[in-house]
SELUM-386421 format. One record per residue (C-alpha): x, y negated, z negated. Coordinates in steps of 0.1 Angstrom, whole numbers, plus 5000, padded with zeros to 4 digits. Layout:
BEGIN
XYZ/...
This chain:
BEGIN
722369058297/723668738282/727268698273/727968638237/731668688229/731168738192/728769028198/729969378207/728169628229/727769978215/727070258238/725270548218/725970898228/723171158226/724471328193/724470998176/720670948179/720171328173/722171328140/720470988129/717470868149/717670538130/721270478143/719970198168/719269978136/722870048120/724969798141/723969458126/723669188152/725369358179/723769508211/722969878218/723370018253/721770348263/722870528295/720070728315/721871058305/721270998268/717470968277/717571288298/719271478270/716871348243/714171488265/715971828269/716271858232/712871748221/711272098224/711172358195/711172358156/714772308148/715971988132/717771888164/714171888182/712671718153/715271428155/715171398192/711371358191/711771088163/714270908186/711970918213/709170788193/711270498182/712370398217/708770438229/707570178202/710369918213/709469938251/705769938247/704369628263/707669538279/708069448314/710869568337/712369208335/712169198299/713769538296/716569428319/717169108297/717369338265/714569438239/715069268205/715269548180/713569308154/710469408174/710469768156/707769748128/708770078111/711070108079/714470008087/717570158070/718670048036/719769678030/718969608069/716969288079/715169298113/715968938122/719668998119/719469288147/720869258183/718969388214/718469718230/719669768267/718870058290/720770168320/718570008348/720970048377/723570308386/726970268372/729670108395/733470078385/735869798394/736369948429/732769968437/732370348434/732070598407/735670718399/735571018374/735671388385/733071598368/729371648366/728771698329/726671448310/729871308290/731371208323/728271008334/728070818301/731670738301/731370618337/728470408324/730770258297/733470188322/730969998345/729569818314/733269718305/733969588341/730569398341/731169218309/735069168304/734568928277/732369158254/734069438233/732469768246/732570088224/731370418230/729970568197/730070948197/730471208172/732071448197/735871458193/736371568229/734471308244/736371048222/739571198238/738171168274/737170818267/740470708257/742170898285/740270648309/740670328289/737270308271/737370238233/735470498215/734470568176/732870808154/729570718140/730670568104/727170448092/726570808079/729370828056/728570828020/732170758009/735370668028/737270948011/735771257992/738671227967/736370927955/733471147949/731871167915/733271467897/730671477869/733371427841/735871177830/738871237809/739271007779/742470857764/744271107742/743270937709/739870807719/738070977690/740570837663/740170487677/736570467678/735670697648/734470387627/732070287655/730470627659/727470767640/725971117643/722871297635/720971627640/717771667660/716272007668/719672187663/721471947684/724071707675/723871337686/726371057685/725770677688/728970487700/729470117702/731969977726/733469657734/732169647769/729669847790/731470157802/731270307837/729670627828/726770807842/723870997827/724671347818/728371287826/730771497806/733471307785/736571527779/739571437756/743071457770/744171687743/742272017736/741471967701/739871617708/736471497715/734071637740/730471487748/727871457773/726571117781/722771097774/722070727777/723870387782/722270077769/724669787775/727769857752/725870117732/726270487742/724170787730/726171107733/725471467726/727871757715/727572027743/726872387739/729872617738/729172877765/732773017761/731373197730/727573227737/726873437766/724273347794/723073697809/726273857798/728473587813/730873357793/732373037807/735873087814/737172727816/735972367805/734272307840/732272637840/731172537804/729872197818/728072377846/726272607823/725272327800/723472157829/722072487843/720572577809/719272237801/715472197807/715771817809/718171847839/715871907870/718471887897/722172017894/724972017921/727972237919/730872177941/734072367942/736172607963/735472987968/735873167934/735272897911/732073067898/729272847912/726973127924/727773357895/726973087868/723972967886/722373317890/723173397853/721373087842/718373167866/718073517852/718173407815/715673147820/713373327842/713373687828/714273617790/712873257784/710073277808/710772907816/710472977852/708173217870/710373297900/713873257913/714073117950/716973177969/718073008003/720972908020/721872698052/722072958080/724572868107/723372738132/721272548108/717472548113/717572758144/715173068147/716073378130/713473568148/716173808164/716473968131/714374248123/711774278096/710174018074/711273668064/713273808033/714874078054/715973858083/717573628054/719373908036/722273908061/723073538052/722673598014/725673838010/727373607983/724273557963/723473937965/727174037955/726773807924/723573957915/724974317915/727574187892/725174037868/722774357868/725974557860/726474347829/723574517811/725774807798/724275077774/720975097797/719775447808/719175527843/715475457838/715975117822/718375017851/715775097875/713074917856/715474617855/715974637895/712274647900/711674337876/714374147896/712674247930/709374107917/710973767902/713473687931/712473577964/714673507994/713373218016/714473078049/714972698052/713272718086/709772738068/710272498039/708472208053/705072168038/705772398007/705772287971/707572527944/706072497910/707872627880/710572787903/714572797899/715572707934/718972787946/720272637976/723572807988/726072668011/724472308008/727572138025/726072238058/722972028053/722571688066/721271408042/717871428059/717571808056/718771778019/715871538013/713471778028/714272058006/714471857974/711171697981/709672067980/710172067941/706972067923/706272037885/708472247861/710972337891/714772327888/716772297919/720472377921/722572297952/725972487955/728372437981/732372397992/732972058011/736172228025/734072488044/731672288064/730572478097/727772238111/728972048141/729271668136/729271698097/732271628078/733171598041/732071228039/728771288059/727671618043/724071618025/725871767996/728271467994/725171228001/722971377973/725871387946/726571027952/722970927951/721771157920/724671057899/722570757882/719470967877/718771067839/717671417850/720471527874/723871667865/726971747886/730171927880/733171967905/734672307898/738372317902/739872637887/739372977905/738273277885/738173557909/741373777910/745273707908/745273797944/742473567957/743973287934/747373357951/745873347987/743973027980/747272847969/749672977992/748073118025/
């Protein structure tokens, strides 16, 4: 390995490659080092149908392409990552990449022998890092791992370590798109002379001309600072000219017996009931009404308006994408224990149809059973949903790749809704900034057929609200 003081050496832990098989190409011109233990762990994880197994196999395939045709001497001197002929991560150029090095000899520390106590894979990887640091004292050697405990161990023995940052969508979730913008208090009065309005199919539109192009996104809500002010949905931005639409008032108009209780819920129902919005994301803490509003909109459009043929409900099971065969029954019966929140809200919604006799209630339950399907994410690959209303609950526990896999299942006429609370991530190695839900909210905000709302106000009970604020 040649010495280049301006280049760093990054040692990748197994969990980085399992989390992102393309991680090899995310370190610019710097060199990558893979200990033999990492290769062994990839081999141990490659069997099965889980997302971990798929990613391990993909990482192995990439490594196989890179070493193909290389001699032992060439491997010792480093394989140019530019050799890889497959698609690279966004905005990356092959000719600017560094080299890939494998551990071709046992790690030896400064005193000539292995020095750490323990036989765990983590210990062997850290020993490899220490040996590499001793061998190349003029190079910055960094261990990259998503394991917090491993970073603690590395720090304890003097090996610099970092989390894997390339999968972060944002530096801070406080910067995450909320789906609405508060306008200055007198915005309408100041721009009234630049605004024209018209009616079309019972909807009210506005055309507004501004001095400069606004930083607004399609289907974003504009809310006045004062309650009696101007509220609208951004439909189109062309330079300094903006087309707006006056939203429906679901605080007065019920959806399957449910009214919006606050402005954010009204925004959510506008997106959920809009046939032009194919993809909706709702983010908020427990009790903000994400699930209830979504199910109400799904029932209204499936059973009353016949816009969709079925409601498909699924959620990220923890651990995600692992076998659920230990639970008895069919796929739907296996998923039922995971769907408690959705089913609880469904009971609330079916109870809103007051005045029905027992026969009518039973007929409604039978109809719901026929039109609602509970599916496992394990079996989503290869499927296509046509004219369905798909609800993905607990979406904060999905990786960006898993999120892409699910969204690409949507066929013609399908609406997909992702629900989640970024403060309740249970999947190992995922954080608020790396969650697939954060990823898709940020990526979809510029698309004309997507809508997002961050719900802030809890609407459960005074007890639940008190617990959320104080406990």
